[in-house]
N, CA, C and O atoms as a CHARMM CRD file, in Angstrom:
* protein
*
  348
    1    1 MET  N     29.38300  50.92700   0.35500 PROA 1      0.00000
    2    1 MET  CA    29.27500  50.00500   0.62900 PROA 1      0.00000
    3    1 MET  C     27.97800  49.70100   1.46100 PROA 1      0.00000
    4    1 MET  O     27.60800  48.52700   1.42800 PROA 1      0.00000
    5    2 ASN  N     27.44300  50.33600   1.99400 PROA 2      0.00000
    6    2 ASN  CA    25.91600  50.23300   2.89600 PROA 2      0.00000
    7    2 ASN  C     24.86300  49.84100   1.68200 PROA 2      0.00000
    8    2 ASN  O     24.17700  48.82000   1.63400 PROA 2      0.00000
    9    3 LYS  N     24.91000  50.92100   0.70500 PROA 3      0.00000
   10    3 LYS  CA    24.15400  50.44300  -0.32900 PROA 3      0.00000
   11    3 LYS  C     24.24600  49.01300  -1.21500 PROA 3      0.00000
   12    3 LYS  O     23.36900  48.38200  -1.80500 PROA 3      0.00000
   13    4 TRP  N     25.67100  48.78100  -1.05400 PROA 4      0.00000
   14    4 TRP  CA    25.90300  47.38900  -1.50800 PROA 4      0.00000
   15    4 TRP  C     25.14700  46.30800  -1.12400 PROA 4      0.00000
   16    4 TRP  O     24.54400  45.50100  -1.83100 PROA 4      0.00000
   17    5 MET  N     25.28500  46.41000   0.62300 PROA 5      0.00000
   18    5 MET  CA    24.94300  45.33200   1.22300 PROA 5      0.00000
   19    5 MET  C     23.45500  45.13800   1.06800 PROA 5      0.00000
   20    5 MET  O     22.97100  44.01300   0.94200 PROA 5      0.00000
   21    6 ILE  N     22.60300  46.44300   1.07900 PROA 6      0.00000
   22    6 ILE  CA    21.23500  46.23000   1.06400 PROA 6      0.00000
   23    6 ILE  C     20.73800  45.71300  -0.55900 PROA 6      0.00000
   24    6 ILE  O     19.69700  45.08300  -0.74800 PROA 6      0.00000
   25    7 PHE  N     21.65000  46.09500  -1.61000 PROA 7      0.00000
   26    7 PHE  CA    21.24800  45.36200  -2.78900 PROA 7      0.00000
   27    7 PHE  C     21.59300  43.79600  -2.94100 PROA 7      0.00000
   28    7 PHE  O     21.07200  43.07700  -3.79400 PROA 7      0.00000
   29    8 LYS  N     22.44500  43.41100  -2.09000 PROA 8      0.00000
   30    8 LYS  CA    22.64100  41.92800  -1.82100 PROA 8      0.00000
   31    8 LYS  C     21.48800  41.25800  -1.21900 PROA 8      0.00000
   32    8 LYS  O     20.89700  40.25000  -1.60600 PROA 8      0.00000
   33    9 GLY  N     21.26100  42.06100  -0.12100 PROA 9      0.00000
   34    9 GLY  CA    20.21100  41.40700   0.44600 PROA 9      0.00000
   35    9 GLY  C     18.95800  41.58800  -0.01200 PROA 9      0.00000
   36    9 GLY  O     18.11200  40.81300   0.43300 PROA 9      0.00000
   37   10 ARG  N     18.56700  42.52600  -0.89500 PROA 10     0.00000
   38   10 ARG  CA    17.25600  42.46200  -1.50200 PROA 10     0.00000
   39   10 ARG  C     17.41000  41.18500  -2.73100 PROA 10     0.00000
   40   10 ARG  O     16.59300  40.27100  -2.61700 PROA 10     0.00000
   41   11 ARG  N     18.15100  41.11600  -3.58500 PROA 11     0.00000
   42   11 ARG  CA    18.43200  40.01500  -4.41600 PROA 11     0.00000
   43   11 ARG  C     18.46900  38.71300  -3.69000 PROA 11     0.00000
   44   11 ARG  O     17.87400  37.72300  -4.11500 PROA 11     0.00000
   45   12 LEU  N     19.19900  38.71800  -2.54900 PROA 12     0.00000
   46   12 LEU  CA    18.79600  37.43500  -1.83700 PROA 12     0.00000
   47   12 LEU  C     17.37800  37.16300  -1.37100 PROA 12     0.00000
   48   12 LEU  O     16.98500  36.01000  -1.54500 PROA 12     0.00000
   49   13 LEU  N     16.68500  37.87800  -0.90600 PROA 13     0.00000
   50   13 LEU  CA    15.54500  38.08600  -0.56000 PROA 13     0.00000
   51   13 LEU  C     14.46000  37.83300  -1.95600 PROA 13     0.00000
   52   13 LEU  O     13.35200  37.37000  -1.68300 PROA 13     0.00000
   53   14 ILE  N     14.70500  38.06600  -3.09600 PROA 14     0.00000
   54   14 ILE  CA    14.19300  37.83900  -4.41800 PROA 14     0.00000
   55   14 ILE  C     14.51000  36.50400  -4.84200 PROA 14     0.00000
   56   14 ILE  O     13.58600  35.83000  -5.29500 PROA 14     0.00000
   57   15 TYR  N     15.58800  36.04100  -4.77600 PROA 15     0.00000
   58   15 TYR  CA    15.91600  34.68200  -4.82400 PROA 15     0.00000
   59   15 TYR  C     15.06900  33.83400  -4.14200 PROA 15     0.00000
   60   15 TYR  O     14.43400  32.90600  -4.64400 PROA 15     0.00000
   61   16 LEU  N     15.07900  34.27000  -2.65900 PROA 16     0.00000
   62   16 LEU  CA    14.34900  33.13000  -1.89400 PROA 16     0.00000
   63   16 LEU  C     12.52700  32.98100  -2.50100 PROA 16     0.00000
   64   16 LEU  O     11.82500  31.99100  -2.71100 PROA 16     0.00000
   65   17 LEU  N     12.29800  34.27400  -2.61100 PROA 17     0.00000
   66   17 LEU  CA    10.84500  34.45700  -2.96000 PROA 17     0.00000
   67   17 LEU  C     10.59700  33.53200  -4.06200 PROA 17     0.00000
   68   17 LEU  O      9.70700  32.68100  -4.04900 PROA 17     0.00000
   69   18 VAL  N     11.63000  33.78400  -5.25500 PROA 18     0.00000
   70   18 VAL  CA    11.24500  32.97100  -6.26700 PROA 18     0.00000
   71   18 VAL  C     11.60100  31.28100  -6.06900 PROA 18     0.00000
   72   18 VAL  O     10.96000  30.52300  -6.79600 PROA 18     0.00000
   73   19 LEU  N     12.37600  30.80700  -5.32500 PROA 19     0.00000
   74   19 LEU  CA    12.57600  29.57800  -5.24700 PROA 19     0.00000
   75   19 LEU  C     11.75700  28.79300  -3.94300 PROA 19     0.00000
   76   19 LEU  O     11.66400  27.56900  -3.84300 PROA 19     0.00000
   77   20 MET  N     11.24600  29.69100  -3.07000 PROA 20     0.00000
   78   20 MET  CA    10.20200  28.95700  -2.42100 PROA 20     0.00000
   79   20 MET  C      9.25100  28.33000  -2.71700 PROA 20     0.00000
   80   20 MET  O      8.96900  27.40400  -1.95700 PROA 20     0.00000
   81   21 PRO  N      8.45800  28.54100  -3.80300 PROA 21     0.00000
   82   21 PRO  CA     7.36100  27.78200  -4.04200 PROA 21     0.00000
   83   21 PRO  C      8.05200  26.54400  -4.63400 PROA 21     0.00000
   84   21 PRO  O      7.79200  25.40600  -4.24400 PROA 21     0.00000
   85   22 LEU  N      8.80700  26.77900  -5.44700 PROA 22     0.00000
   86   22 LEU  CA     9.74000  25.54700  -6.18700 PROA 22     0.00000
   87   22 LEU  C     10.05100  24.50800  -5.03500 PROA 22     0.00000
   88   22 LEU  O      9.71600  23.35400  -5.30100 PROA 22     0.00000
   89   23 LEU  N     10.64200  24.72600  -3.78200 PROA 23     0.00000
   90   23 LEU  CA    10.92200  24.06800  -2.77900 PROA 23     0.00000
   91   23 LEU  C      9.63200  23.43100  -2.02300 PROA 23     0.00000
   92   23 LEU  O      9.62500  22.22400  -1.78300 PROA 23     0.00000
   93   24 ILE  N      8.57600  24.23300  -1.66200 PROA 24     0.00000
   94   24 ILE  CA     7.41200  23.69000  -1.12800 PROA 24     0.00000
   95   24 ILE  C      6.78700  22.73800  -2.01400 PROA 24     0.00000
   96   24 ILE  O      6.16700  21.87200  -1.39700 PROA 24     0.00000
   97   25 SER  N      6.75100  22.60900  -3.53100 PROA 25     0.00000
   98   25 SER  CA     6.00000  22.09500  -4.23800 PROA 25     0.00000
   99   25 SER  C      6.49600  20.41400  -4.32500 PROA 25     0.00000
  100   25 SER  O      5.74900  19.45600  -4.52600 PROA 25     0.00000
  101   26 PHE  N      8.09100  20.38300  -4.09200 PROA 26     0.00000
  102   26 PHE  CA     8.79600  19.20400  -4.36500 PROA 26     0.00000
  103   26 PHE  C      8.63300  18.47800  -3.08200 PROA 26     0.00000
  104   26 PHE  O      8.77500  17.25500  -3.09800 PROA 26     0.00000
  105   27 ALA  N      8.30200  19.19100  -1.78300 PROA 27     0.00000
  106   27 ALA  CA     7.89000  18.52900  -0.32000 PROA 27     0.00000
  107   27 ALA  C      7.05300  17.23400  -0.53100 PROA 27     0.00000
  108   27 ALA  O      7.38900  16.06700  -0.33000 PROA 27     0.00000
  109   28 PRO  N      5.93900  17.71200  -0.96400 PROA 28     0.00000
  110   28 PRO  CA     4.61800  16.68400  -1.10000 PROA 28     0.00000
  111   28 PRO  C      4.95800  15.71500  -2.14300 PROA 28     0.00000
  112   28 PRO  O      4.17400  14.76600  -2.15000 PROA 28     0.00000
  113   29 GLN  N      5.80400  15.66100  -2.95100 PROA 29     0.00000
  114   29 GLN  CA     6.00800  14.67900  -3.81100 PROA 29     0.00000
  115   29 GLN  C      6.79100  13.24800  -3.43600 PROA 29     0.00000
  116   29 GLN  O      6.73700  12.10100  -3.88000 PROA 29     0.00000
  117   30 LYS  N      7.72100  14.08100  -2.14100 PROA 30     0.00000
  118   30 LYS  CA     8.65700  12.94700  -1.45700 PROA 30     0.00000
  119   30 LYS  C      7.60500  12.18900  -0.56000 PROA 30     0.00000
  120   30 LYS  O      7.61500  10.95900  -0.51100 PROA 30     0.00000
  121   31 ASN  N      6.69600  12.94800   0.15100 PROA 31     0.00000
  122   31 ASN  CA     5.67500  11.99500   0.99300 PROA 31     0.00000
  123   31 ASN  C      4.82300  11.19400   0.19600 PROA 31     0.00000
  124   31 ASN  O      4.52600  10.17800   0.82400 PROA 31     0.00000
  125   32 THR  N      4.21200  11.23700  -1.13600 PROA 32     0.00000
  126   32 THR  CA     3.65700  10.68400  -1.94000 PROA 32     0.00000
  127   32 THR  C      4.36500   9.36400  -2.40900 PROA 32     0.00000
  128   32 THR  O      3.77800   8.29500  -2.57700 PROA 32     0.00000
  129   33 VAL  N      5.70400   9.58500  -2.59800 PROA 33     0.00000
  130   33 VAL  CA     6.55000   8.34900  -2.94000 PROA 33     0.00000
  131   33 VAL  C      6.53800   7.48500  -1.87700 PROA 33     0.00000
  132   33 VAL  O      6.20400   6.30200  -1.94400 PROA 33     0.00000
  133   34 ASN  N      6.94700   8.14500  -0.76700 PROA 34     0.00000
  134   34 ASN  CA     7.18400   7.27400   0.42700 PROA 34     0.00000
  135   34 ASN  C      5.78600   6.59300   0.49800 PROA 34     0.00000
  136   34 ASN  O      5.81500   5.36700   0.61500 PROA 34     0.00000
  137   35 GLN  N      4.82200   7.06700   0.45600 PROA 35     0.00000
  138   35 GLN  CA     3.18900   6.52300   0.95900 PROA 35     0.00000
  139   35 GLN  C      3.02600   5.41500  -0.21200 PROA 35     0.00000
  140   35 GLN  O      2.33300   4.41200  -0.04000 PROA 35     0.00000
  141   36 LYS  N      3.68700   5.66600  -1.35400 PROA 36     0.00000
  142   36 LYS  CA     3.05400   4.49600  -2.14000 PROA 36     0.00000
  143   36 LYS  C      4.14700   3.44500  -2.02500 PROA 36     0.00000
  144   36 LYS  O      3.75000   2.30600  -2.26900 PROA 36     0.00000
  145   37 LYS  N      5.56200   3.57700  -1.67900 PROA 37     0.00000
  146   37 LYS  CA     6.40500   2.72800  -1.18400 PROA 37     0.00000
  147   37 LYS  C      5.84500   1.71100  -0.10800 PROA 37     0.00000
  148   37 LYS  O      5.95000   0.49300  -0.25200 PROA 37     0.00000
  149   38 ILE  N      5.20100   2.35300   1.05700 PROA 38     0.00000
  150   38 ILE  CA     4.63300   1.66300   1.97700 PROA 38     0.00000
  151   38 ILE  C      3.10200   0.82700   1.52300 PROA 38     0.00000
  152   38 ILE  O      2.86100  -0.25200   2.06300 PROA 38     0.00000
  153   39 GLU  N      2.31900   1.29600   0.71200 PROA 39     0.00000
  154   39 GLU  CA     1.41300   0.85500   0.21900 PROA 39     0.00000
  155   39 GLU  C      1.52800  -0.25700  -0.61800 PROA 39     0.00000
  156   39 GLU  O      0.58000  -1.01300  -0.82900 PROA 39     0.00000
  157   40 ARG  N      3.00700  -0.44300  -1.26600 PROA 40     0.00000
  158   40 ARG  CA     3.26000  -1.69800  -2.01700 PROA 40     0.00000
  159   40 ARG  C      3.52800  -2.63600  -1.18200 PROA 40     0.00000
  160   40 ARG  O      2.91300  -3.69900  -1.27500 PROA 40     0.00000
  161   41 GLU  N      4.48200  -2.45100  -0.21000 PROA 41     0.00000
  162   41 GLU  CA     4.72600  -3.26000   0.83500 PROA 41     0.00000
  163   41 GLU  C      3.67700  -4.11100   1.88000 PROA 41     0.00000
  164   41 GLU  O      3.71400  -5.30200   2.18800 PROA 41     0.00000
  165   42 GLN  N      2.87700  -3.21000   2.24100 PROA 42     0.00000
  166   42 GLN  CA     1.56400  -3.69700   2.43100 PROA 42     0.00000
  167   42 GLN  C      0.75200  -4.64300   1.86400 PROA 42     0.00000
  168   42 GLN  O      0.08300  -5.49900   2.44300 PROA 42     0.00000
  169   43 GLU  N      0.86900  -4.40700   0.56300 PROA 43     0.00000
  170   43 GLU  CA    -0.01200  -4.98800  -0.38800 PROA 43     0.00000
  171   43 GLU  C      0.65000  -6.33000  -0.54600 PROA 43     0.00000
  172   43 GLU  O     -0.05200  -7.34100  -0.56000 PROA 43     0.00000
  173   44 LYS  N      2.33100  -6.42600  -0.69900 PROA 44     0.00000
  174   44 LYS  CA     3.14100  -7.34200  -0.66000 PROA 44     0.00000
  175   44 LYS  C      2.68000  -8.33900   0.50800 PROA 44     0.00000
  176   44 LYS  O      2.35200  -9.50800   0.30500 PROA 44     0.00000
  177   45 LYS  N      2.69700  -7.82200   1.53600 PROA 45     0.00000
  178   45 LYS  CA     2.62700  -8.66800   2.95700 PROA 45     0.00000
  179   45 LYS  C      1.30600  -9.34200   3.08400 PROA 45     0.00000
  180   45 LYS  O      1.13100 -10.43000   3.63200 PROA 45     0.00000
  181   46 LYS  N      0.24800  -8.48500   2.44100 PROA 46     0.00000
  182   46 LYS  CA    -0.87700  -9.34900   2.52100 PROA 46     0.00000
  183   46 LYS  C     -1.23500 -10.36500   1.69600 PROA 46     0.00000
  184   46 LYS  O     -1.91800 -11.32300   2.05600 PROA 46     0.00000
  185   47 ARG  N     -0.63100 -10.13100   0.17000 PROA 47     0.00000
  186   47 ARG  CA    -0.32800 -11.37500  -0.68800 PROA 47     0.00000
  187   47 ARG  C      0.06300 -12.75800  -0.13700 PROA 47     0.00000
  188   47 ARG  O     -0.42200 -13.88900  -0.13100 PROA 47     0.00000
  189   48 GLU  N      1.21100 -12.11700   0.34200 PROA 48     0.00000
  190   48 GLU  CA     1.97800 -13.46500   1.04200 PROA 48     0.00000
  191   48 GLU  C      1.16400 -14.08100   2.20700 PROA 48     0.00000
  192   48 GLU  O      1.08200 -15.29600   2.38400 PROA 48     0.00000
  193   49 ALA  N      0.61700 -13.22400   2.92200 PROA 49     0.00000
  194   49 ALA  CA    -0.37200 -13.95100   4.00100 PROA 49     0.00000
  195   49 ALA  C     -1.35100 -14.50600   3.51600 PROA 49     0.00000
  196   49 ALA  O     -1.73900 -15.47500   4.16800 PROA 49     0.00000
  197   50 GLN  N     -2.09600 -14.19200   2.31600 PROA 50     0.00000
  198   50 GLN  CA    -3.17800 -15.07300   2.02000 PROA 50     0.00000
  199   50 GLN  C     -2.69900 -16.22400   1.29000 PROA 50     0.00000
  200   50 GLN  O     -3.41600 -17.21800   1.39700 PROA 50     0.00000
  201   51 LYS  N     -1.58000 -16.34500   0.51700 PROA 51     0.00000
  202   51 LYS  CA    -0.87300 -17.35900   0.22900 PROA 51     0.00000
  203   51 LYS  C     -0.57400 -18.57000   1.23700 PROA 51     0.00000
  204   51 LYS  O     -0.89700 -19.74100   1.03900 PROA 51     0.00000
  205   52 LYS  N      0.12400 -18.05300   2.38800 PROA 52     0.00000
  206   52 LYS  CA     0.40800 -19.06500   3.39000 PROA 52     0.00000
  207   52 LYS  C     -0.90400 -19.54700   4.05900 PROA 52     0.00000
  208   52 LYS  O     -0.88200 -20.61700   4.66800 PROA 52     0.00000
  209   53 TYR  N     -2.12200 -18.77400   3.97800 PROA 53     0.00000
  210   53 TYR  CA    -3.30200 -19.31600   4.43700 PROA 53     0.00000
  211   53 TYR  C     -3.72500 -20.31500   3.47700 PROA 53     0.00000
  212   53 TYR  O     -4.06700 -21.41800   3.90500 PROA 53     0.00000
  213   54 GLU  N     -3.74600 -20.07600   2.24800 PROA 54     0.00000
  214   54 GLU  CA    -4.03200 -21.04600   1.13000 PROA 54     0.00000
  215   54 GLU  C     -3.29400 -22.20600   1.24400 PROA 54     0.00000
  216   54 GLU  O     -3.91200 -23.27000   1.22800 PROA 54     0.00000
  217   55 ASN  N     -2.04000 -22.21200   1.36200 PROA 55     0.00000
  218   55 ASN  CA    -1.07700 -23.48400   1.62500 PROA 55     0.00000
  219   55 ASN  C     -1.43300 -24.13800   2.73200 PROA 55     0.00000
  220   55 ASN  O     -1.58800 -25.35300   2.60700 PROA 55     0.00000
  221   56 ALA  N     -1.64800 -23.54100   4.04200 PROA 56     0.00000
  222   56 ALA  CA    -1.98700 -24.18000   5.10000 PROA 56     0.00000
  223   56 ALA  C     -3.68300 -24.99500   5.13900 PROA 56     0.00000
  224   56 ALA  O     -4.03600 -25.94600   5.83600 PROA 56     0.00000
  225   57 LEU  N     -4.40200 -24.28600   4.22500 PROA 57     0.00000
  226   57 LEU  CA    -5.65000 -24.97500   4.07400 PROA 57     0.00000
  227   57 LEU  C     -5.39700 -26.28800   3.19000 PROA 57     0.00000
  228   57 LEU  O     -5.78600 -27.34800   3.68000 PROA 57     0.00000
  229   58 LYS  N     -4.95600 -26.30800   2.29000 PROA 58     0.00000
  230   58 LYS  CA    -4.35300 -27.13800   1.34700 PROA 58     0.00000
  231   58 LYS  C     -3.88300 -28.52000   2.26400 PROA 58     0.00000
  232   58 LYS  O     -4.35800 -29.64600   2.41200 PROA 58     0.00000
  233   59 ARG  N     -2.69200 -27.79800   2.78900 PROA 59     0.00000
  234   59 ARG  CA    -2.14800 -29.13800   3.84200 PROA 59     0.00000
  235   59 ARG  C     -3.37600 -29.57700   4.80600 PROA 59     0.00000
  236   59 ARG  O     -3.51700 -30.79500   4.92300 PROA 59     0.00000
  237   60 HSD  N     -4.11400 -28.90300   5.38000 PROA 60     0.00000
  238   60 HSD  CA    -5.39400 -29.21300   6.08100 PROA 60     0.00000
  239   60 HSD  C     -5.99100 -30.56100   5.40400 PROA 60     0.00000
  240   60 HSD  O     -5.99000 -31.72900   5.79200 PROA 60     0.00000
  241   61 ASN  N     -6.54700 -29.88000   4.13200 PROA 61     0.00000
  242   61 ASN  CA    -7.39700 -30.93000   3.29400 PROA 61     0.00000
  243   61 ASN  C     -6.85500 -32.06500   3.13500 PROA 61     0.00000
  244   61 ASN  O     -7.58400 -33.04500   3.28400 PROA 61     0.00000
  245   62 ARG  N     -5.35900 -32.28200   2.77000 PROA 62     0.00000
  246   62 ARG  CA    -4.70700 -33.31700   2.14400 PROA 62     0.00000
  247   62 ARG  C     -4.72800 -34.47000   3.45500 PROA 62     0.00000
  248   62 ARG  O     -4.93500 -35.68300   3.41500 PROA 62     0.00000
  249   63 MET  N     -4.44900 -33.63700   4.52600 PROA 63     0.00000
  250   63 MET  CA    -4.53100 -34.73600   5.90800 PROA 63     0.00000
  251   63 MET  C     -5.74400 -35.35400   6.01400 PROA 63     0.00000
  252   63 MET  O     -5.65000 -36.52200   6.39100 PROA 63     0.00000
  253   64 GLN  N     -6.92700 -34.93300   5.79300 PROA 64     0.00000
  254   64 GLN  CA    -8.10400 -35.46800   5.94500 PROA 64     0.00000
  255   64 GLN  C     -8.43900 -36.88900   5.13200 PROA 64     0.00000
  256   64 GLN  O     -7.88000 -37.18900   4.07700 PROA 64     0.00000
  257   65 THR  N     -9.27900 -37.57900   5.69000 PROA 65     0.00000
  258   65 THR  CA    -9.41200 -38.89700   4.82100 PROA 65     0.00000
  259   65 THR  C    -10.45400 -38.66700   3.70900 PROA 65     0.00000
  260   65 THR  O    -11.09600 -37.62300   3.59100 PROA 65     0.00000
  261   66 LYS  N    -10.56300 -39.78100   2.87800 PROA 66     0.00000
  262   66 LYS  CA   -11.20700 -39.34300   1.65500 PROA 66     0.00000
  263   66 LYS  C    -12.99400 -39.02500   2.21100 PROA 66     0.00000
  264   66 LYS  O    -13.65300 -38.07400   1.79000 PROA 66     0.00000
  265   67 GLU  N    -13.35900 -39.75900   2.92500 PROA 67     0.00000
  266   67 GLU  CA   -14.74100 -39.48600   3.32600 PROA 67     0.00000
  267   67 GLU  C    -14.90600 -38.24200   3.99500 PROA 67     0.00000
  268   67 GLU  O    -16.04000 -37.77200   4.09300 PROA 67     0.00000
  269   68 THR  N    -13.79300 -37.57000   4.53000 PROA 68     0.00000
  270   68 THR  CA   -13.98300 -36.29600   5.01300 PROA 68     0.00000
  271   68 THR  C    -13.69000 -35.05300   4.25800 PROA 68     0.00000
  272   68 THR  O    -14.16000 -33.94600   4.52100 PROA 68     0.00000
  273   69 GLN  N    -12.76300 -35.37600   3.17200 PROA 69     0.00000
  274   69 GLN  CA   -13.08400 -34.75600   2.05800 PROA 69     0.00000
  275   69 GLN  C    -13.94200 -34.37500   1.34300 PROA 69     0.00000
  276   69 GLN  O    -13.96600 -33.21500   0.93300 PROA 69     0.00000
  277   70 THR  N    -14.99200 -35.42200   0.98100 PROA 70     0.00000
  278   70 THR  CA   -15.87300 -35.37300   0.40900 PROA 70     0.00000
  279   70 THR  C    -17.14200 -34.81400   1.24100 PROA 70     0.00000
  280   70 THR  O    -18.16400 -34.50300   0.63000 PROA 70     0.00000
  281   71 ARG  N    -17.06700 -34.70800   2.47300 PROA 71     0.00000
  282   71 ARG  CA   -17.99900 -34.03900   3.36500 PROA 71     0.00000
  283   71 ARG  C    -17.76300 -32.54100   3.07800 PROA 71     0.00000
  284   71 ARG  O    -18.61400 -31.75100   2.66900 PROA 71     0.00000
  285   72 MET  N    -16.60200 -32.30500   3.33000 PROA 72     0.00000
  286   72 MET  CA   -16.26500 -30.88100   3.10600 PROA 72     0.00000
  287   72 MET  C    -16.50100 -30.32500   1.99600 PROA 72     0.00000
  288   72 MET  O    -16.91800 -29.16900   2.06100 PROA 72     0.00000
  289   73 LYS  N    -16.35000 -30.83800   0.87000 PROA 73     0.00000
  290   73 LYS  CA   -16.60600 -30.06500  -0.57900 PROA 73     0.00000
  291   73 LYS  C    -17.99800 -30.11200  -0.73400 PROA 73     0.00000
  292   73 LYS  O    -18.46900 -29.19400  -1.40500 PROA 73     0.00000
  293   74 GLN  N    -19.08200 -31.26600  -0.11300 PROA 74     0.00000
  294   74 GLN  CA   -20.14600 -30.70800  -0.19600 PROA 74     0.00000
  295   74 GLN  C    -20.76500 -29.82800   0.69100 PROA 74     0.00000
  296   74 GLN  O    -21.85700 -29.29100   0.50400 PROA 74     0.00000
  297   75 THR  N    -19.93700 -29.67700   1.79800 PROA 75     0.00000
  298   75 THR  CA   -20.59400 -28.48300   2.69500 PROA 75     0.00000
  299   75 THR  C    -20.15600 -27.25600   2.08700 PROA 75     0.00000
  300   75 THR  O    -20.96400 -26.33300   2.18900 PROA 75     0.00000
  301   76 LYS  N    -19.15900 -27.02600   1.52200 PROA 76     0.00000
  302   76 LYS  CA   -18.80800 -25.80000   0.48400 PROA 76     0.00000
  303   76 LYS  C    -19.53300 -25.49500  -0.38700 PROA 76     0.00000
  304   76 LYS  O    -19.83800 -24.31700  -0.57600 PROA 76     0.00000
  305   77 ARG  N    -19.91500 -26.33900  -1.01800 PROA 77     0.00000
  306   77 ARG  CA   -20.99400 -26.56400  -2.48500 PROA 77     0.00000
  307   77 ARG  C    -22.42900 -25.83300  -1.74900 PROA 77     0.00000
  308   77 ARG  O    -23.05300 -24.86200  -2.17800 PROA 77     0.00000
  309   78 GLU  N    -22.70700 -26.64600  -0.51000 PROA 78     0.00000
  310   78 GLU  CA   -24.10100 -26.05900   0.00500 PROA 78     0.00000
  311   78 GLU  C    -24.15300 -24.61800   0.25800 PROA 78     0.00000
  312   78 GLU  O    -25.00300 -23.82200  -0.14200 PROA 78     0.00000
  313   79 SER  N    -22.91300 -24.35600   1.12600 PROA 79     0.00000
  314   79 SER  CA   -22.78500 -22.79900   1.38000 PROA 79     0.00000
  315   79 SER  C    -22.75700 -21.99200   0.72800 PROA 79     0.00000
  316   79 SER  O    -23.23500 -20.90900   1.06600 PROA 79     0.00000
  317   80 LYS  N    -22.06300 -22.22600  -0.73700 PROA 80     0.00000
  318   80 LYS  CA   -22.12900 -21.38000  -1.59900 PROA 80     0.00000
  319   80 LYS  C    -23.61100 -21.14300  -2.14700 PROA 80     0.00000
  320   80 LYS  O    -23.98200 -19.99500  -2.39100 PROA 80     0.00000
  321   81 LYS  N    -24.36500 -22.12200  -2.31900 PROA 81     0.00000
  322   81 LYS  CA   -26.00600 -22.03700  -2.79100 PROA 81     0.00000
  323   81 LYS  C    -26.62300 -21.43500  -1.92700 PROA 81     0.00000
  324   81 LYS  O    -27.65100 -20.89100  -2.33100 PROA 81     0.00000
  325   82 LYS  N    -26.29500 -21.28100  -0.47600 PROA 82     0.00000
  326   82 LYS  CA   -27.24500 -20.53400   0.43600 PROA 82     0.00000
  327   82 LYS  C    -26.85100 -19.28600   0.71700 PROA 82     0.00000
  328   82 LYS  O    -27.70600 -18.48200   1.08700 PROA 82     0.00000
  329   83 THR  N    -25.58400 -18.91600   0.60500 PROA 83     0.00000
  330   83 THR  CA   -25.08800 -17.69900   0.30900 PROA 83     0.00000
  331   83 THR  C    -25.73900 -16.66800  -0.37900 PROA 83     0.00000
  332   83 THR  O    -26.02400 -17.01700  -1.52500 PROA 83     0.00000
  333   84 PRO  N    -26.14000 -15.32000  -0.04900 PROA 84     0.00000
  334   84 PRO  CA   -26.66600 -14.64600  -1.09700 PROA 84     0.00000
  335   84 PRO  C    -25.64700 -13.79600  -1.74700 PROA 84     0.00000
  336   84 PRO  O    -24.57800 -13.56100  -1.18400 PROA 84     0.00000
  337   85 ILE  N    -25.92600 -13.35500  -2.84700 PROA 85     0.00000
  338   85 ILE  CA   -24.69300 -12.95300  -3.73100 PROA 85     0.00000
  339   85 ILE  C    -24.64600 -11.58200  -3.46100 PROA 85     0.00000
  340   85 ILE  O    -25.60300 -10.81100  -3.38200 PROA 85     0.00000
  341   86 GLN  N    -22.96400 -11.23900  -3.27100 PROA 86     0.00000
  342   86 GLN  CA   -22.78400  -9.83100  -2.77100 PROA 86     0.00000
  343   86 GLN  C    -22.34200  -8.79300  -3.90000 PROA 86     0.00000
  344   86 GLN  O    -21.53700  -9.09000  -4.78300 PROA 86     0.00000
  345   87 PRO  N    -22.68400  -8.09700  -3.83200 PROA 87     0.00000
  346   87 PRO  CA   -22.21800  -6.87100  -4.82500 PROA 87     0.00000
  347   87 PRO  C    -20.97000  -6.69400  -5.02900 PROA 87     0.00000
  348   87 PRO  O    -20.58800  -5.78500  -5.76600 PROA 87     0.00000
């Protein structure tokens, strides 16, 4: 009976040694999936914030008088010409 328990113990040890690399290899995949999910959510929030900013800017521009709107457009054009091209 003592030999039988030693055999079971060795067998269990062999199973653990064989399965250990598999269990370790699956652990990082879960982290990468979670990381991708977090990145997607951050990107989504960034797009929503950009959209809200653009809407607020459009709202601001619509509230201006015609004369102010034309000056704003002119300033925008001039700033584009004066700004160096960025790579």
